[in-house]
C-alpha positions in Angstrom: 141.0 198.5 114.8 140.8 201.6 112.6 138.6 204.5 113.7 136.6 204.3 110.5 136.0 200.6 111.0 135.0 201.2 114.6 132.5 203.9 113.6 131.1 201.8 110.8 130.6 198.9 113.3 129.1 201.2 115.9 126.7 202.6 113.3 125.7 199.1 112.2 125.1 198.1 115.9 123.0 201.2 116.4 121.0 200.5 113.3 120.4 197.0 114.4 119.3 198.3 117.8 116.8 200.6 116.2 115.4 197.7 114.1 115.1 195.7 117.4 113.2 198.6 119.0 110.7 198.5 116.1 110.2 194.8 116.8 109.7 195.6 120.5 107.0 198.2 119.5 105.3 195.6 117.4 105.4 193.1 120.2 104.1 195.7 122.7 101.1 196.4 120.4 100.4 192.7 119.9 100.7 192.0 123.6 98.4 194.9 124.4 95.8 193.7 122.0 95.7 190.2 123.5 96.3 190.9 127.2 94.3 189.1 129.8 94.6 191.5 132.7 96.0 194.9 133.8 99.4 193.3 134.7 100.0 192.4 131.1 99.1 196.0 130.2 101.8 197.2 132.5 104.4 194.9 131.1 103.7 195.7 127.5 103.4 199.4 128.3 106.8 199.3 129.9 108.2 197.5 126.8 106.7 200.2 124.6 108.1 203.0 126.7 111.5 201.4 126.8 111.5 200.8 123.0 110.7 204.5 122.3 113.4 205.7 124.7 116.1 203.3 123.4 115.3 204.1 119.8 115.5 207.9 120.5 118.9 207.5 122.2 120.2 205.3 119.3 119.0 207.8 116.6 120.5 210.7 118.5 123.8 208.8 118.7 123.8 208.2 114.9 123.2 211.9 114.4 126.2 212.6 116.6 128.4 210.3 114.6 127.3 212.0 111.4 128.0 215.4 112.7 131.5 214.3 114.0 132.3 212.7 110.6 131.1 215.9 108.8 133.2 218.1 111.0 136.2 215.9 110.6 136.0 215.6 106.8 134.9 219.2 106.3 132.4 217.9 103.9 129.2 219.8 104.6 126.4 217.5 103.5 122.9 218.1 104.7 122.0 216.1 107.7 118.6 214.4 108.0 116.2 216.8 109.7 113.7 214.2 110.9 113.7 210.6 112.0 111.8 209.7 108.9 114.8 210.9 106.8 117.1 209.0 109.1 115.3 205.7 108.6 116.6 205.6 105.0 120.1 206.3 106.3 119.6 203.4 108.8 118.6 201.0 106.1 121.8 201.9 104.1 123.9 201.4 107.2 122.4 198.0 107.8 123.0 196.9 104.2 126.7 197.7 104.4 
């Protein structure tokens, strides 16, 4: 498999993982709102914490991929400075 194809696939997988984390956060909120006891709160709190951590790691990895690609191609485009800017990039990766 070509390097570009591997990176494109990796980026799509990371974008899908970030989307999954958003779903995990929604489920954590929903579960927290309708919990019956403290045990449920612990479970949904753990889900929320995990989603934030996994999402952060995936976004950092996407940024690493971008910086490697920029260094390799010597094409100095501005990188996203915030995760909000990155979400547009994630949507374009998912649609490829």
